VOKOLLO-521631 format. One record per residue: y, z, x of N, C-alpha, C in turn; residue in one letter. Coordinates in steps of 0.1 Angstrom, whole numbers, padded with zeros to 4 digits, always signed. Last residue first. Example, Ala and Ser with C-alpha at 12.3 -4.5 7.8 and 13.67 -1.06 7.14 Angstrom:
2
-0022+0071+0128-0011+0071+0137+0000+0079+0129s
-0057+0078+0132-0045+0078+0123-0033+0078+0132a
***
This chain:
389
-0025+0316-0239-0026+0329-0245-0013+0332-0253s
-0045+0291-0230-0032+0293-0236-0033+0306-0244q
-0061+0273-0205-0060+0285-0213-0046+0285-0219t
-0062+0245-0198-0074+0253-0196-0073+0266-0205i
-0052+0213-0207-0048+0227-0208-0061+0236-0208v
-0058+0185-0185-0060+0193-0197-0055+0207-0196r
-0067+0153-0172-0057+0164-0173-0059+0172-0186a
-0103+0147-0172-0089+0144-0172-0080+0156-0173p
-0128+0159-0149-0123+0157-0162-0108+0154-0162k
-0144+0143-0122-0135+0153-0127-0131+0149-0141a
-0169+0137-0096-0163+0135-0110-0154+0146-0114p
-0159+0134-0062-0168+0139-0072-0161+0138-0086e
-0156+0124-0028-0152+0122-0042-0163+0127-0052v
-0150+0145-0003-0161+0137-0009-0158+0136-0024i
-0124+0145+0019-0128+0149+0006-0139+0140+0001h
-0108+0157+0049-0117+0148+0042-0120+0154+0028q
-0084+0156+0076-0088+0161+0062-0097+0152+0056w
-0097+0150+0109-0089+0147+0098-0094+0155+0085p
-0095+0165+0141-0103+0162+0130-0095+0160+0117e
-0078+0150+0169-0078+0160+0158-0088+0155+0147q
-0079+0130+0187-0079+0143+0192-0079+0154+0182g
-0079+0103+0180-0067+0111+0177-0067+0124+0184t
-0105+0093+0187-0093+0085+0189-0080+0093+0189v
-0122+0113+0180-0123+0107+0194-0111+0099+0197t
-0117+0116+0153-0112+0127+0163-0113+0122+0177a
-0131+0094+0143-0116+0094+0143-0110+0105+0152y
-0157+0102+0148-0152+0090+0153-0137+0089+0154n
-0159+0126+0133-0161+0126+0148-0155+0114+0154a
-0155+0117+0107-0145+0127+0113-0146+0127+0128r
-0177+0100+0104-0163+0094+0104-0153+0104+0110i
-0198+0119+0106-0196+0109+0117-0182+0102+0116e
-0193+0134+0083-0193+0140+0096-0191+0130+0107t
-0198+0114+0064-0185+0121+0065-0183+0127+0078a
-0225+0110+0067-0216+0099+0070-0202+0105+0072v
-0236+0134+0059-0238+0129+0073-0228+0119+0077e
-0228+0134+0032-0224+0145+0041-0225+0140+0056s
-0240+0111+0021-0225+0112+0022-0221+0123+0031v
-0264+0103+0015-0261+0103+0029-0246+0107+0032r
-0267+0100-0011-0277+0109-0005-0274+0110+0010d
-0249+0080-0018-0246+0094-0021-0255+0104-0014s
-0242+0055+0006-0251+0061-0004-0248+0075-0006r
-0206+0046+0006-0220+0048+0013-0229+0053+0002c
-0173+0038+0013-0184+0038+0004-0197+0038+0011v
-0141+0052+0020-0154+0046+0025-0164+0048+0014s
-0107+0051+0020-0118+0053+0012-0130+0045+0017l
-0081+0067+0038-0091+0056+0038-0103+0060+0029v
-0048+0079+0030-0062+0080+0032-0069+0066+0032c
-0016+0077+0047-0025+0082+0036-0039+0081+0040g
+0004+0047+0054-0002+0060+0057-0011+0064+0046g
+0012+0024+0042+0021+0030+0052+0017+0044+0056f
-0001+0026+0008-0002+0022+0022+0009+0029+0030g
-0005+0033-0018+0006+0023-0015+0005+0018-0001a
-0041+0036-0021-0027+0040-0024-0017+0029-0019g
-0062+0033+0008-0060+0035-0006-0045+0039-0009v
-0079+0012+0031-0068+0021+0028-0067+0022+0013m
-0115+0010+0033-0102+0004+0031-0091+0015+0028r
-0148+0000+0041-0138+0010+0041-0124+0003+0039a
-0184-0002+0036-0171-0008+0037-0160+0003+0036g
-0208+0011+0040-0209-0003+0036-0195-0010+0037f
-0220+0034+0064-0208+0030+0056-0209+0015+0053v
-0241+0039+0080-0243+0042+0066-0231+0037+0057g
-0226+0051+0108-0238+0046+0103-0240+0049+0088n
-0193+0040+0115-0202+0051+0112-0214+0046+0105s
-0175+0020+0118-0184+0022+0129-0194+0033+0126a
-0159+0022+0096-0169+0011+0096-0178+0012+0108n
-0144+0045+0104-0153+0046+0093-0163+0035+0093a
-0129+0034+0126-0138+0046+0128-0148+0047+0117a
-0115+0014+0113-0124+0011+0124-0134+0022+0126k
-0099+0030+0096-0109+0021+0090-0119+0016+0101v
-0085+0044+0116-0094+0051+0108-0104+0042+0101l
-0070+0024+0128-0079+0032+0136-0089+0039+0128a
-0054+0017+0106-0063+0007+0112-0074+0014+0121e
-0040+0040+0101-0049+0035+0091-0059+0025+0097l
-0025+0040+0125-0034+0051+0122-0044+0047+0112e
-0009+0017+0123-0018+0019+0134-0029+0029+0131d
-0008+0006+0089-0001+0012+0101-0012+0014+0111c
-0001-0016+0061-0010-0008+0069-0001-0001+0080s
+0011-0035+0045+0013-0021+0042+0004-0011+0050v
+0010-0064+0041+0016-0057+0052+0020-0043+0049e
-0001-0082+0025+0008-0073+0019+0016-0065+0029y
-0017-0097+0043-0008-0104+0033+0002-0095+0028d
-0028-0078+0061-0023-0091+0066-0013-0098+0056d
-0035-0054+0047-0030-0054+0061-0022-0067+0064r
-0045-0063+0023-0034-0053+0023-0027-0053+0037l
-0066-0079+0033-0055-0085+0025-0043-0076+0025s
-0083-0061+0045-0077-0072+0053-0065-0078+0046t
-0090-0045+0023-0082-0039+0034-0075-0050+0042h
-0104-0063+0007-0092-0057+0002-0083-0052+0013c
-0126-0068+0024-0117-0079+0021-0104-0074+0015a
-0138-0042+0024-0133-0048+0036-0123-0060+0034d
-0144-0040-0004-0135-0030+0003-0129-0037+0015f
-0163-0060-0006-0150-0062-0013-0140-0052-0008l
-0183-0050+0009-0177-0062+0013-0163-0064+0006a
-0190-0028-0008-0185-0026+0006-0178-0038+0011g
-0200-0041-0030-0188-0034-0031-0182-0031-0018l
-0223-0052-0018-0213-0061-0023-0200-0054-0025k
-0237-0028-0012-0233-0037-0001-0222-0047-0006q
-0242-0017-0037-0234-0011-0028-0228-0020-0017l
-0248-0027-0067-0248-0034-0054-0238-0028-0045e
-0253-0021-0094-0257-0012-0084-0257-0017-0070g
-0242-0036-0114-0254-0041-0108-0260-0031-0097d
-0218-0023-0118-0228-0024-0129-0241-0028-0124e
-0206-0027-0093-0210-0013-0098-0220-0014-0109i
-0203-0055-0093-0211-0048-0083-0215-0034-0087a
-0186-0058-0115-0199-0063-0116-0208-0057-0105q
-0163-0045-0105-0169-0040-0117-0184-0045-0118v
-0158-0062-0084-0162-0048-0081-0168-0042-0093a
-0149-0085-0096-0161-0085-0088-0167-0071-0086s
-0125-0076-0106-0135-0080-0115-0149-0081-0108k
-0111-0069-0082-0114-0059-0092-0125-0063-0101v
-0109-0094-0070-0118-0084-0064-0121-0073-0074r
-0091-0107-0086-0104-0112-0086-0114-0102-0080e
-0068-0091-0079-0073-0091-0093-0087-0097-0094n
-0066-0099-0052-0070-0085-0056-0075-0084-0070e
-0058-0125-0053-0071-0122-0048-0076-0108-0051s
-0032-0121-0063-0041-0130-0070-0056-0126-0066v
-0020-0104-0044-0022-0100-0058-0032-0108-0065v
-0022-0119-0020-0029-0106-0021-0031-0103-0036h
-0006-0141-0027-0020-0143-0024-0028-0130-0024r
+0019-0129-0029+0013-0135-0041-0002-0136-0038c
+0024-0123-0002+0024-0113-0012+0017-0117-0024r
+0023-0149+0009+0012-0140+0012+0012-0128+0003r
+0046-0160-0003+0033-0167-0005+0022-0157-0002y
+0066-0145+0008+0063-0143-0007+0049-0150-0010l
+0064-0153+0035+0062-0139+0031+0058-0138+0016v
+0067-0182+0036+0055-0175+0041+0053-0161+0035d
+0078-0198+0005+0080-0194+0019+0068-0185+0023g
+0078-0209-0020+0078-0195-0019+0081-0190-0005l
+0077-0237-0016+0089-0231-0023+0089-0216-0021a
+0052-0239-0004+0064-0242+0004+0077-0236-0003t
+0035-0232-0025+0035-0225-0012+0048-0227-0004r
+0029-0242-0050+0042-0236-0048+0044-0229-0034n
+0002-0249-0049+0012-0260-0052+0026-0255-0048v
-0009-0224-0046-0010-0234-0035+0001-0245-0037e
-0005-0213-0071+0001-0207-0059+0001-0217-0048l
-0020-0229-0087-0006-0229-0089+0001-0223-0077v
-0046-0222-0077-0041-0236-0076-0026-0237-0078d
-0047-0194-0084-0047-0199-0070-0042-0213-0068t
-0024-0184-0109-0037-0189-0105-0036-0194-0091r
-0006-0157-0124-0007-0167-0113-0021-0171-0110l
-0002-0136-0141-0004-0149-0147-0007-0160-0137d
+0004-0114-0125-0009-0114-0133-0012-0128-0138r
+0029-0117-0117+0019-0123-0109+0005-0122-0115l
+0045-0127-0149+0043-0117-0138+0032-0124-0129s
+0049-0150-0163+0059-0138-0165+0057-0127-0155e
+0045-0182-0164+0042-0171-0154+0053-0160-0156i
+0052-0203-0179+0043-0193-0185+0040-0182-0176d
+0068-0220-0164+0075-0210-0172+0065-0200-0179p
+0065-0233-0135+0055-0228-0144+0060-0217-0153a
+0088-0238-0121+0078-0249-0124+0067-0246-0133n
+0101-0214-0123+0109-0226-0124+0100-0238-0127r
+0083-0194-0118+0086-0197-0132+0094-0210-0134a
+0083-0191-0090+0072-0197-0097+0075-0202-0111l
+0107-0177-0087+0105-0190-0081+0094-0198-0088i
+0102-0153-0101+0114-0161-0104+0112-0176-0099e
+0080-0143-0087+0079-0148-0101+0090-0157-0105v
+0092-0136-0063+0082-0147-0063+0080-0152-0077a
+0108-0115-0070+0114-0127-0065+0105-0139-0066a
+0088-0097-0078+0097-0102-0088+0104-0115-0083e
+0077-0092-0052+0069-0098-0063+0078-0104-0074c
+0099-0081-0039+0093-0093-0034+0085-0100-0045e
+0101-0057-0054+0112-0066-0054+0107-0080-0049d
+0077-0044-0046+0079-0048-0060+0090-0058-0062a
+0083-0041-0019+0072-0050-0023+0073-0054-0038r
+0103-0023-0021+0106-0036-0015+0095-0046-0019s
+0092+0001-0030+0100-0007-0039+0103-0021-0034n
+0080+0009-0006+0071+0006-0018+0080-0003-0027f
+0102+0015+0009+0093+0004+0013+0084+0000+0002r
+0117+0036-0001+0122+0022-0003+0112+0012+0001g
+0111+0063-0003+0118+0059+0009+0122+0044+0008d
+0095+0073-0024+0110+0070-0027+0117+0065-0015p
+0069+0076-0012+0072+0064-0020+0087+0062-0022l
+0059+0083+0018+0069+0089+0009+0074+0077+0000r
+0029+0090+0037+0039+0081+0031+0048+0088+0021h
+0018+0106+0065+0022+0108+0051+0032+0097+0047k
-0009+0103+0085+0004+0098+0084+0008+0099+0069v
-0036+0110+0085-0026+0120+0091-0012+0115+0090g
-0056+0097+0073-0053+0093+0086-0042+0102+0093c
-0082+0113+0055-0067+0112+0057-0064+0108+0071d
-0108+0100+0037-0104+0106+0050-0089+0103+0052t
-0131+0102+0011-0117+0100+0015-0115+0107+0028l
-0161+0086+0002-0155+0096+0011-0140+0092+0013i
-0186+0082-0022-0173+0078-0018-0167+0089-0010f
-0217+0068-0032-0210+0079-0026-0197+0074-0021g
-0239+0059-0058-0227+0055-0050-0220+0067-0045f
-0260+0069-0073-0263+0066-0059-0251+0061-0051e
-0250+0071-0099-0251+0083-0091-0254+0081-0076p
-0225+0048-0109-0239+0050-0106-0240+0063-0096p
-0201+0055-0133-0203+0053-0119-0218+0057-0115m
-0192+0036-0162-0200+0047-0156-0203+0044-0141p
-0161+0027-0171-0172+0022-0163-0180+0033-0157i
-0143+0021-0200-0148+0032-0192-0161+0027-0185q
-0116+0000-0203-0130+0001-0203-0135+0012-0194f
-0085-0004-0220-0093+0004-0210-0108+0002-0213v
-0054-0020-0222-0068-0020-0227-0077-0013-0216e
-0029-0025-0215-0033-0011-0214-0047-0010-0221l
-0019-0050-0211-0022-0046-0225-0026-0031-0226s
-0013-0047-0183-0004-0054-0192-0007-0049-0207r
-0034-0036-0169-0021-0029-0168-0010-0036-0177c
-0064-0028-0178-0055-0040-0179-0041-0034-0180d
-0087-0010-0161-0075-0009-0168-0067-0022-0167l
-0117+0004-0159-0111-0009-0157-0099-0010-0167l
-0122+0036-0146-0117+0028-0157-0113+0015-0152i
-0152+0054-0138-0140+0047-0134-0135+0041-0147a
-0167+0085-0148-0164+0071-0150-0152+0067-0142h
-0169+0113-0147-0181+0105-0142-0179+0090-0144g
-0148+0119-0174-0155+0124-0163-0168+0115-0160e
-0126+0092-0183-0136+0102-0186-0143+0107-0174e
-0091+0088-0180-0104+0085-0174-0114+0096-0178a
-0066+0097-0189-0075+0090-0198-0089+0087-0193c
-0049+0109-0171-0049+0114-0185-0060+0108-0194n
-0053+0097-0147-0054+0111-0148-0054+0117-0162l
-0048+0069-0155-0061+0074-0150-0063+0089-0152t
-0021+0069-0162-0031+0066-0172-0045+0071-0168y
-0008+0076-0138-0007+0085-0149-0017+0082-0160q
-0016+0054-0122-0019+0067-0118-0019+0077-0130d
-0009+0028-0135-0023+0032-0132-0025+0047-0130m
+0015+0018-0141+0010+0028-0150-0003+0034-0146i
+0037+0014-0112+0030+0009-0124+0024+0021-0132g
+0069+0023-0099+0055+0024-0100+0049+0018-0113c
+0094+0024-0084+0090+0014-0094+0075+0012-0095r
+0110+0054-0081+0098+0046-0076+0094+0036-0087v
+0129+0072-0086+0134+0059-0082+0122+0051-0076g
+0126+0096-0098+0122+0095-0084+0126+0082-0078a
+0137+0090-0123+0141+0102-0116+0137+0102-0101y
+0126+0067-0133+0140+0070-0135+0145+0081-0127n
+0099+0066-0125+0108+0054-0122+0122+0058-0123q
+0089+0090-0133+0089+0087-0119+0098+0075-0116e
+0094+0088-0161+0100+0099-0153+0100+0096-0138a
+0077+0067-0167+0092+0065-0169+0099+0076-0161k
+0053+0079-0164+0056+0068-0155+0071+0066-0156q
+0054+0098-0184+0054+0103-0170+0057+0091-0161c
+0053+0081-0206+0064+0089-0204+0065+0094-0190l
+0027+0070-0203+0039+0061-0202+0052+0069-0200k
+0011+0092-0207+0011+0085-0194+0023+0077-0192a
+0017+0097-0234+0021+0107-0224+0021+0101-0210l
+0004+0075-0245+0018+0076-0246+0024+0086-0236e
-0023+0080-0239-0017+0068-0234-0001+0069-0234p
-0027+0107-0252-0029+0104-0238-0021+0092-0233g
-0002+0119-0275-0014+0112-0272-0015+0107-0257a
+0012+0151-0271+0015+0137-0272+0002+0130-0268v
+0019+0182-0288+0011+0173-0280+0015+0159-0281s
+0033+0216-0289+0033+0202-0292+0022+0194-0284e
+0039+0242-0283+0029+0239-0293+0029+0225-0298g
+0056+0248-0263+0062+0246-0277+0052+0242-0287v
+0039+0250-0242+0048+0261-0244+0054+0260-0258v
+0027+0225-0241+0019+0236-0246+0028+0248-0250a
+0047+0209-0230+0042+0207-0244+0035+0219-0250l
+0048+0220-0204+0060+0221-0213+0056+0219-0228l
+0022+0213-0196+0027+0227-0196+0038+0229-0206t
+0021+0186-0197+0012+0193-0205+0016+0208-0206k
+0042+0180-0177+0043+0176-0191+0034+0184-0200a
+0032+0192-0154+0045+0197-0160+0045+0193-0174v
+0009+0176-0150+0008+0191-0151+0020+0197-0158a
+0020+0151-0148+0012+0154-0160+0010+0169-0162l
+0034+0153-0124+0041+0150-0136+0033+0154-0149e
+0014+0159-0106+0025+0169-0108+0031+0166-0121l
+0000+0135-0107-0007+0147-0110+0003+0158-0114s
+0019+0118-0096+0015+0116-0110+0008+0129-0115a
+0020+0129-0070+0032+0129-0078+0029+0127-0093s
-0005+0124-0060-0001+0138-0061+0012+0139-0070s
-0022+0101-0057-0014+0104-0069-0010+0118-0071s
-0032+0096-0032-0041+0102-0042-0034+0106-0055l
-0019+0090-0009-0023+0079-0017-0033+0083-0028g
-0008+0111+0005-0021+0106+0010-0027+0094+0001a
+0014+0126-0001+0016+0114+0007+0003+0108+0012g
-0002+0158+0000+0010+0150-0004+0010+0137+0005l
-0035+0165-0012-0026+0163+0000-0014+0154-0004p
-0040+0187-0037-0040+0173-0034-0030+0171-0023i
-0039+0213-0045-0047+0210-0033-0049+0196-0031d
-0009+0228-0057-0018+0216-0057-0026+0216-0044s
+0009+0247-0081+0001+0247-0068-0007+0235-0069e
+0036+0262-0098+0028+0250-0095+0021+0252-0082i
+0050+0278-0126+0045+0279-0112+0035+0268-0110l
+0079+0281-0146+0067+0273-0143+0063+0276-0128i
+0094+0294-0174+0092+0296-0160+0078+0290-0156d
+0114+0276-0198+0101+0281-0193+0102+0284-0178a
+0131+0267-0228+0130+0271-0214+0117+0276-0211g
+0117+0241-0249+0123+0254-0247+0122+0257-0233r
+0121+0208-0264+0115+0218-0255+0123+0231-0255l
+0114+0187-0288+0124+0197-0285+0117+0208-0277v
+0106+0154-0285+0100+0167-0284+0112+0177-0280i
+0116+0128-0284+0118+0136-0296+0112+0150-0296g
+0118+0115-0261+0108+0110-0270+0108+0118-0283f
+0137+0129-0247+0140+0116-0252+0130+0110-0262g
+0120+0151-0240+0131+0153-0250+0136+0140-0255e
+0104+0137-0221+0098+0143-0233+0109+0146-0244l
+0123+0129-0202+0116+0119-0210+0109+0125-0222e
+0131+0154-0192+0141+0145-0198+0134+0135-0207a
+0108+0164-0181+0114+0172-0192+0124+0162-0199a
+0103+0145-0161+0093+0147-0172+0100+0154-0184v
+0126+0148-0145+0123+0136-0152+0114+0137-0163g
+0123+0174-0135+0134+0171-0144+0131+0158-0152k
+0099+0170-0119+0099+0179-0130+0111+0176-0140v
+0109+0151-0101+0097+0148-0109+0097+0157-0122y
+0129+0165-0088+0132+0154-0097+0121+0149-0106e
+0118+0184-0072+0121+0188-0085+0125+0177-0094v
+0116+0172-0047+0104+0172-0055+0107+0176-0070w
+0146+0152-0042+0137+0163-0039+0126+0164-0049s
+0172+0131-0030+0159+0133-0038+0152+0145-0033f
+0205+0146-0028+0194+0137-0024+0181+0140-0032p
+0208+0140-0063+0208+0134-0050+0211+0145-0040q
+0191+0138-0095+0199+0145-0085+0198+0137-0072g
+0195+0126-0129+0188+0125-0115+0197+0131-0105p
+0202+0151-0154+0206+0139-0147+0198+0138-0134q
+0203+0167-0185+0195+0164-0173+0199+0151-0167i
+0215+0179-0208+0223+0171-0199+0216+0168-0185g
+0196+0208-0211+0206+0200-0217+0214+0192-0206d
+0179+0223-0195+0173+0212-0203+0184+0203-0209l
+0190+0232-0163+0192+0233-0177+0185+0221-0184e
+0171+0245-0135+0179+0235-0141+0180+0237-0156f
+0161+0258-0104+0165+0261-0118+0174+0250-0123l
+0134+0261-0081+0146+0254-0086+0148+0258-0100c
+0119+0274-0052+0122+0276-0066+0135+0269-0070t
+0095+0267-0027+0108+0266-0032+0108+0269-0047e
+0071+0261-0013+0078+0274-0011+0092+0274-0016g
+0054+0241-0015+0066+0238-0008+0074+0251-0005i
+0033+0253-0029+0030+0245-0017+0043+0244-0008n
+0044+0264-0051+0038+0273-0042+0035+0266-0029h
+0074+0258-0067+0062+0251-0060+0057+0260-0049s
+0087+0268-0097+0084+0272-0083+0072+0264-0078t
+0113+0265-0119+0100+0260-0115+0099+0263-0100v
+0129+0272-0148+0128+0277-0134+0114+0273-0129e
+0148+0257-0172+0135+0256-0165+0136+0262-0151i
+0166+0269-0201+0165+0267-0186+0151+0266-0182k
+0174+0277-0225+0171+0263-0223+0171+0260-0208r
+0159+0309-0233+0170+0300-0232+0165+0286-0230d
+0137+0326-0233+0145+0326-0245+0158+0318-0244d
+0107+0310-0220+0120+0318-0219+0127+0318-0232r
+0071+0310-0217+0084+0306-0223+0095+0315-0220p
+0053+0303-0187+0055+0311-0199+0069+0308-0204s
+0028+0284-0170+0042+0285-0175+0042+0296-0186a
+0011+0268-0143+0012+0278-0154+0026+0280-0158t
-0009+0242-0129+0005+0247-0133+0003+0258-0144a
-0024+0225-0102-0025+0236-0112-0011+0240-0116w
-0039+0196-0093-0027+0203-0094-0028+0213-0105t
-0070+0192-0074-0062+0194-0086-0048+0199-0083f
-0100+0173-0070-0090+0181-0064-0078+0181-0073i
-0122+0156-0080-0121+0171-0083-0112+0178-0072a
-0109+0125-0093-0118+0133-0084-0113+0148-0084t
-0109+0096-0114-0104+0109-0110-0114+0116-0101s
-0105+0060-0106-0112+0072-0112-0106+0085-0108m
-0096+0025-0111-0095+0039-0105-0104+0049-0112p
-0091-0005-0109-0104+0002-0111-0103+0016-0105l
-0069-0029-0124-0072-0018-0115-0085-0011-0119v
-0051-0059-0129-0062-0051-0132-0065-0041-0121f
-0015-0064-0134-0029-0069-0132-0039-0059-0136g
+0012-0061-0135+0005-0063-0147-0009-0068-0146n
+0023-0053-0111+0022-0068-0114+0014-0071-0126n
+0018-0027-0110+0032-0031-0113+0033-0046-0114y
-0010-0029-0103-0005-0023-0116+0009-0027-0119d
-0016-0038-0078-0018-0047-0089-0011-0042-0102s
-0018-0023-0055-0005-0030-0058-0006-0041-0069h
-0053-0026-0055-0041-0020-0049-0029-0029-0051e
-0080-0025-0064-0069-0030-0073-0056-0024-0068g
-0105+0000-0063-0100-0012-0058-0089-0017-0069i
-0106+0028-0067-0117+0021-0061-0113+0008-0055i
-0083+0052-0063-0084+0038-0068-0095+0031-0060n
-0083+0084-0075-0088+0076-0064-0090+0062-0069v
-0062+0111-0083-0067+0098-0086-0072+0091-0074r
-0068+0146-0091-0063+0135-0083-0069+0122-0087a
-0064+0164-0123-0071+0160-0110-0062+0150-0102p
-0049+0194-0135-0048+0179-0135-0054+0174-0122v
-0046+0220-0157-0053+0215-0145-0053+0200-0146k
-0027+0248-0168-0030+0234-0169-0036+0230-0156v
-0021+0276-0189-0026+0271-0176-0031+0257-0177l
+0005+0296-0203-0005+0285-0204-0009+0281-0190v
+0016+0326-0219+0014+0318-0207+0004+0307-0209a
+0022+0344-0239+0024+0330-0242+0022+0321-0230g
+0038+0373-0224+0028+0366-0232+0031+0351-0234g
+0059+0381-0209+0057+0388-0221+0046+0382-0230a
+0052+0384-0174+0056+0377-0186+0052+0385-0198t
+0042+0396-0151+0057+0397-0153+0061+0389-0166g
+0016+0390-0150+0019+0404-0152+0034+0406-0155a
+0016+0363-0143+0012+0367-0157+0017+0381-0160s
+0024+0365-0116+0032+0357-0126+0029+0362-0140f
+0002+0378-0105+0016+0384-0104+0025+0378-0115d
-0018+0359-0111-0019+0373-0116-0005+0380-0116n
-0008+0337-0097-0009+0337-0111-0010+0351-0117l
-0011+0345-0071+0003+0343-0076+0002+0343-0091a
-0039+0345-0070-0032+0357-0067-0018+0357-0073e
-0044+0318-0075-0049+0328-0083-0042+0341-0082s
-0031+0307-0053-0025+0304-0066-0031+0315-0076f
-0048+0315-0033-0034+0320-0033-0027+0318-0046r
-0072+0302-0039-0071+0316-0039-0057+0321-0040a
-0072+0274-0062-0069+0279-0049-0066+0294-0049p
-0098+0275-0087-0084+0273-0083-0082+0279-0069m
-0124+0275-0098-0122+0270-0085-0107+0267-0081n
-0131+0286-0122-0124+0273-0123-0120+0268-0109m
***
C-alpha cells in the first residue's frame, strides 16, 4: 500500500495495543489543474487527485472521548464528543473536532476512538492537506461505528468543519475532489450546483508539482480577506444587476460598466474570477483535444491573473514559475492553491516528465541554494477505507 515506513511501524505498535476493530483509511492529495479562487465564488474548477496521501487508523474506545495523535506534528490531543466547541488559539486538532461535531450534527452517533494520523502531503503547499485530514478523520470515525455517508454529502460536512472550526471560508472543491474524483480523471465541478463531469486525463499529459518552500496557513486571515472582497463586490454589483448573487453570475460587459463603482482593487478581484471561469472551460477543451500547448498558455494566463489581479503570489513563487518556464519542455507553469506560498504546477509531455523535473529543481536551486520538494502527479483513487478488522 506504500504507506510511509514510520507510519507502518507505528501502526503495528498501535494495532498491538488494541482489542480489535481497527480501521485503516487512505485519502489522496488534490491538485487543481485550473480554477483558482473560483469555488467559493460558486464558479467552475478542474481538479484531480494525486498519489500522496493522508493515512489514518483508529480503534474504538468504551467512552465518548477522541484521542488523536498526529505522527507528523508529534502531538496527541484528547477531547470529549459531547459539547464540542472551537478552541483558541487555533491548532490542527480543530479540524478533527470539527469533523466529529459535524458528523454528530448530521445525526451520526459516534463513539470514542483512538486515532493515529500520518500524511506525506506537504503542509501549506496548496495540495489540500487539511481537506485530506478531514476526510481521513470522517471516514475513520464512520467506520468505527459501521456507518457511511454518501460522497457528496460527506464532502459538504467536511467543508462545514473547516469553515466552522478552522475559520477558513473555503469552497467545496477540495473535499469534493478527494471524495468523488475517479482515478485517472479530473473533475469539472460546478461549485454552485455540484454537478460533476469526470474528465479523462490523456496519458501524454505530464504534471509536476514543485514546492517553493514558503508555507501558507489559511487560518491566518489573508485567504478570508479575498472572500470578503468578493462578497463586497457582489453587494456593489447587485445594486445595478440584482441577478448577480455571486461572482459566478458576472459577465465581462457588466464588470466593465461597473468598473468605477467597484474601484481598482475590487475590479481586479472580479476580473480574475470572471477570466478564471473562462479559462476552466477552455482547459477542458484543451484536454479533450490533447492540446498541451494550449493548456500551458492557460496556465501562464492563470498565474498572471493570480499575481496581478488577485495578488496572492510571493517572491519565491515568482522565482519558481520563472525557473519552471525556463526548463526545456515546460508548456506553462502556475501557482496552485490559495497562494502566498506553496507549490507551482508545470505541464509537459509525460514521456519527458523526469528530465523536466530535474531541470526545474536545478534551475530553482540556482536561485535559492536548495533543491525543492517535488512530486510527479499520478492518478489516485478517492478517499477510502482500506481495511477494517
